[in-house]
C-alpha distance (Angstrom), angle and dihedral (degrees) to the residues before:
residue distance angle dihedral
M1 . . .
K2 3.86 . .
L3 3.69 117.5 .
A4 3.92 92.2 -107.6
E5 3.67 89.0 55.4
V6 3.85 91.6 50.3
T7 3.82 89.7 58.2
T8 3.77 91.7 48.6
V9 3.83 91.7 49.4
M10 3.86 91.5 47.5
Q11 3.87 89.5 51.0
K12 3.78 92.1 51.1
V13 3.79 92.9 46.7
Y14 3.78 90.0 49.8
A15 3.77 92.6 50.8
A16 3.91 91.1 48.1
L17 3.91 97.1 49.7
K18 3.75 126.2 82.7
I19 3.82 118.0 -132.5
G20 3.86 105.5 -72.9
G21 3.76 93.8 27.2
I22 3.73 122.3 139.5
F23 3.78 132.2 -131.6
Y24 3.74 113.1 -165.9
I25 3.88 122.1 -164.8
S26 3.84 131.5 -176.5
S27 3.69 119.7 -173.6
N28 3.88 148.5 149.6
Y29 3.76 109.3 -76.7
S30 3.78 129.6 -130.5
D31 3.76 133.1 156.9
N32 3.80 87.8 -123.9
Y33 3.94 132.4 31.6
R34 3.78 109.1 -97.8
H35 3.73 141.7 139.9
A36 3.72 135.2 -145.7
P37 3.72 138.8 171.6
R38 3.84 117.7 -101.2
E39 3.74 126.2 -167.6
D40 3.79 119.4 -151.5
A41 3.86 141.7 132.4
F42 3.80 90.1 -52.7
G43 3.75 95.0 54.1
T44 3.89 128.4 -109.2
R45 3.74 113.7 -24.1
E46 3.82 133.3 175.7
I47 3.86 105.9 -121.6
Y48 3.82 119.5 -158.7
Y49 3.88 121.3 -149.3
Y50 3.89 123.7 -153.9
N51 3.75 138.0 155.7
P52 3.78 130.9 -145.1
T53 3.81 92.7 -97.2
I54 3.78 93.1 55.4
L55 3.76 89.9 50.5
Q56 3.76 93.1 48.4
K57 3.75 90.8 52.5
H58 3.86 88.8 57.7
A59 3.83 96.4 42.0
S60 3.79 123.4 98.5
R61 3.79 116.0 -96.6
G62 3.77 84.6 -113.6
F63 3.72 91.4 70.2
K64 3.89 122.0 89.4
K65 3.82 118.9 -166.8
V66 3.81 105.8 -123.9
Q67 3.73 103.2 169.6
E68 3.83 138.7 27.2
I69 3.71 127.5 177.5
F70 3.87 130.4 172.7
D71 3.79 125.6 -160.5
T72 3.81 140.9 159.5
V73 3.87 117.5 -129.5
D74 3.73 119.6 -174.4
G75 3.82 91.2 -18.3
Q76 3.89 94.6 -51.8
E77 3.77 118.8 111.2
W78 3.82 113.6 -126.9
F79 3.76 134.1 -178.0
E80 3.84 134.2 -163.1
V81 3.78 123.4 -159.0
A82 3.63 131.9 177.8
F83 3.85 123.4 -152.6
Q84 3.80 125.3 -162.2
K85 3.72 127.9 -150.9
V86 3.85 105.6 -125.7
R87 3.75 103.4 168.8
């Protein structure tokens, strides 16, 4: 998903959540936003890489980051982040 689309998704989720609601994201990790093709059993796909800081920059100011986890799965770095609607 392109960065402009990330902003749109974050705005829509913010509008849909009640105060205190949680938005949970799990994604491929990279120090910088990037995308690259990947071929696997499902064919060739465009994979987008983010990190929690990038997502925080595109989130509404009414979101607070409440959880952040990093992991490696099959040699690929992943992160999980949860944002809570606080206002």
